[in-house]
C-alpha positions as CSV (number, residue, x, y, z in Angstrom):
1,M,49.5,5.7,3.6
2,N,50.1,7.6,0.6
3,K,47.8,10.6,-0.2
4,S,46.4,9.6,-3.9
5,F,45.5,6.2,-2.3
6,T,43.5,8.1,0.5
7,K,41.8,10.4,-2.0
8,I,40.7,7.4,-4.4
9,A,39.5,5.6,-1.0
10,I,37.6,8.8,0.1
11,L,35.9,9.1,-3.5
12,A,35.1,5.6,-3.6
13,I,33.2,5.6,-0.2
14,A,31.4,9.0,-1.4
15,A,30.6,7.3,-4.7
16,A,29.1,4.1,-2.9
17,S,27.2,6.4,-0.3
18,L,25.5,8.1,-3.3
19,A,24.6,5.2,-5.1
20,A,23.2,3.6,-1.8
21,C,20.8,7.1,-1.8
22,T,20.0,7.0,-5.4
23,A,16.3,5.7,-6.5
24,T,15.6,2.8,-8.8
25,R,12.5,1.9,-10.7
26,T,11.1,-0.2,-7.9
27,Q,12.9,1.4,-4.7
28,K,12.8,4.8,-3.5
29,S,15.7,7.0,-2.4
30,A,15.7,7.9,1.1
31,G,14.4,11.4,0.4
32,E,11.5,9.6,-1.5
33,Q,10.8,7.3,1.5
34,I,10.6,10.1,3.7
35,D,8.4,12.5,1.4
36,D,5.9,9.4,0.9
37,S,5.9,8.9,4.6
38,V,5.0,12.7,5.3
39,L,2.5,12.6,2.6
40,T,0.7,9.4,4.1
41,G,0.5,11.2,7.3
42,K,-1.2,14.3,5.7
43,V,-3.6,12.2,3.6
44,K,-4.7,10.5,6.8
45,T,-5.0,13.5,8.7
46,A,-7.0,15.0,6.1
47,L,-9.3,12.1,6.0
48,I,-9.8,12.2,9.9
49,A,-10.7,15.9,9.7
50,D,-13.0,15.5,7.0
51,P,-16.8,14.8,8.3
52,D,-17.7,12.9,5.0
53,T,-14.9,10.2,5.1
54,K,-14.6,7.3,7.5
55,A,-10.9,7.3,8.0
56,R,-10.7,4.1,9.8
57,Q,-12.3,2.2,6.7
58,I,-9.5,3.5,4.5
59,D,-5.9,2.4,3.9
60,V,-3.7,4.9,2.5
61,E,-0.5,3.8,0.6
62,V,1.9,6.1,-1.3
63,F,4.6,5.6,-3.8
64,R,6.4,8.7,-5.1
65,G,3.5,11.0,-4.5
66,I,1.1,8.6,-6.0
67,V,-1.6,7.8,-3.4
68,Q,-3.5,4.7,-3.4
69,L,-7.0,4.6,-1.1
70,N,-8.0,1.1,-0.2
71,G,-10.4,-0.7,1.8
72,F,-14.3,-0.9,2.1
73,V,-16.7,2.1,2.5
74,D,-20.4,2.2,3.2
75,S,-21.3,4.3,0.3
76,P,-20.5,6.2,-3.2
77,E,-20.5,9.2,-1.2
78,N,-17.9,8.2,1.2
79,K,-15.8,7.0,-1.9
80,A,-16.2,10.3,-3.6
81,A,-15.3,12.2,-0.6
82,A,-12.0,10.3,0.1
83,T,-10.9,11.0,-3.6
84,R,-11.6,14.9,-3.1
85,V,-9.8,15.0,0.3
86,A,-6.9,12.9,-0.8
87,S,-6.6,14.9,-4.0
88,S,-6.7,18.3,-2.0
89,V,-3.3,17.8,0.0
90,R,-0.6,19.2,-1.2
91,G,2.0,17.1,-2.8
92,V,-0.3,14.4,-4.0
93,K,0.3,13.9,-7.8
94,K,-2.4,11.3,-8.5
95,V,-5.2,9.4,-6.3
96,D,-5.9,5.9,-7.3
97,N,-9.3,5.2,-5.5
98,N,-9.6,1.3,-5.0
99,L,-12.2,1.9,-2.3
100,V,-15.2,-0.7,-2.7
101,V,-18.6,0.3,-1.8
102,Q,-20.2,-2.5,0.4
103,E,-23.6,-1.0,1.8
104,S,-24.6,-3.9,3.9
105,S,-24.2,-4.1,7.4
106,R,-22.1,-7.1,9.2
107,S,-22.7,-9.3,12.2
108,A,-19.9,-9.4,14.7
109,G,-19.3,-12.9,13.6
110,E,-18.9,-11.6,9.8
111,V,-16.4,-9.1,11.1
112,I,-14.5,-12.0,12.9
113,D,-14.8,-14.2,10.0
114,D,-13.1,-11.6,7.8
115,G,-10.4,-10.9,10.3
116,V,-9.6,-14.6,10.2
117,I,-9.4,-14.7,6.3
118,T,-7.1,-11.6,6.3
119,A,-4.8,-13.3,8.7
120,K,-4.8,-16.5,6.7
121,V,-4.0,-14.4,3.4
122,K,-1.4,-12.7,5.2
123,T,0.2,-15.7,6.5
124,A,0.1,-17.3,2.9
125,L,1.9,-14.2,1.5
126,I,4.6,-14.2,4.0
127,E,5.2,-18.0,3.6
128,D,5.6,-17.5,-0.2
129,P,9.2,-16.2,-1.2
130,M,8.1,-14.6,-4.6
131,V,5.9,-12.2,-2.7
132,K,7.3,-9.3,-0.5
133,A,4.3,-9.8,2.0
134,H,5.2,-6.3,3.5
135,Q,4.4,-4.7,0.1
136,V,0.8,-5.9,0.1
137,E,-2.1,-4.4,2.4
138,V,-4.7,-7.3,2.7
139,S,-8.5,-6.1,3.6
140,T,-11.6,-8.6,3.8
141,R,-15.1,-7.7,3.8
142,E,-18.0,-10.5,3.5
143,G,-15.3,-12.9,2.2
144,V,-14.1,-10.8,-0.6
145,V,-10.2,-9.9,-0.1
146,Q,-8.8,-7.0,-1.4
147,L,-5.0,-7.0,-2.1
148,S,-3.4,-3.3,-2.6
149,G,-0.1,-1.6,-2.3
150,F,2.9,-1.6,-4.7
151,V,4.9,-4.3,-5.8
152,D,8.1,-4.7,-8.0
153,N,6.5,-6.7,-10.6
154,A,3.6,-8.6,-12.5
155,D,4.7,-11.9,-11.4
156,A,4.3,-10.8,-7.6
157,K,0.9,-9.1,-8.3
158,R,-0.2,-12.4,-10.1
159,K,1.1,-14.8,-7.3
160,A,-0.3,-12.8,-4.5
161,A,-3.8,-13.0,-5.9
162,E,-3.5,-16.5,-6.8
163,L,-2.5,-17.1,-3.0
164,A,-5.3,-15.3,-1.6
165,R,-7.9,-17.3,-4.0
166,N,-6.4,-20.4,-2.4
167,V,-7.4,-19.4,1.1
168,S,-10.4,-21.0,2.5
169,G,-13.3,-18.9,3.0
170,V,-12.3,-16.4,0.3
171,K,-15.4,-15.8,-2.0
172,D,-13.5,-13.4,-4.4
173,V,-10.2,-11.4,-4.8
174,R,-10.0,-7.8,-5.8
175,N,-6.3,-7.2,-7.0
176,D,-5.7,-4.0,-7.1
177,L,-2.1,-4.1,-6.4
178,T,0.2,-1.6,-8.5
179,V,3.3,-2.7,-10.1
180,K,6.2,0.0,-9.5
């Protein structure tokens, strides 16, 4: 094999490898993926450690340092505390607090009903080729479905809300999806 061909092949492989690690508008580089995963863990840990937040009620999503807090909490104070805690974590660039305050208590049957609705919405998202279901978090409380996470485009955001609205038992849909 000739030496110039080998050099060209090595350069081509190196360029392809670098391109695979490069971020695009909608996809994170490998380093960004790791950074966001670490940041997610730090925010969740901080929420667990804080006595004013109920971490089990809060879903945390991170995209390039932007933290999205999603779910349903019991009081405005819990919502404000979650923002305060997440904002205090080193590396957080911005906090989008999509937490919904719902102060009423639920019966076991209502909790189960909400779980069934969540499962049906997730199934509808999985079955639709336009929506990347792994990008969408689904939470339900008292028949109100919250969609959250980071999606690739406005069409995916719109389609996810449409699919959720068409699920039996859904009273309302909060579309808190963010387009990357």
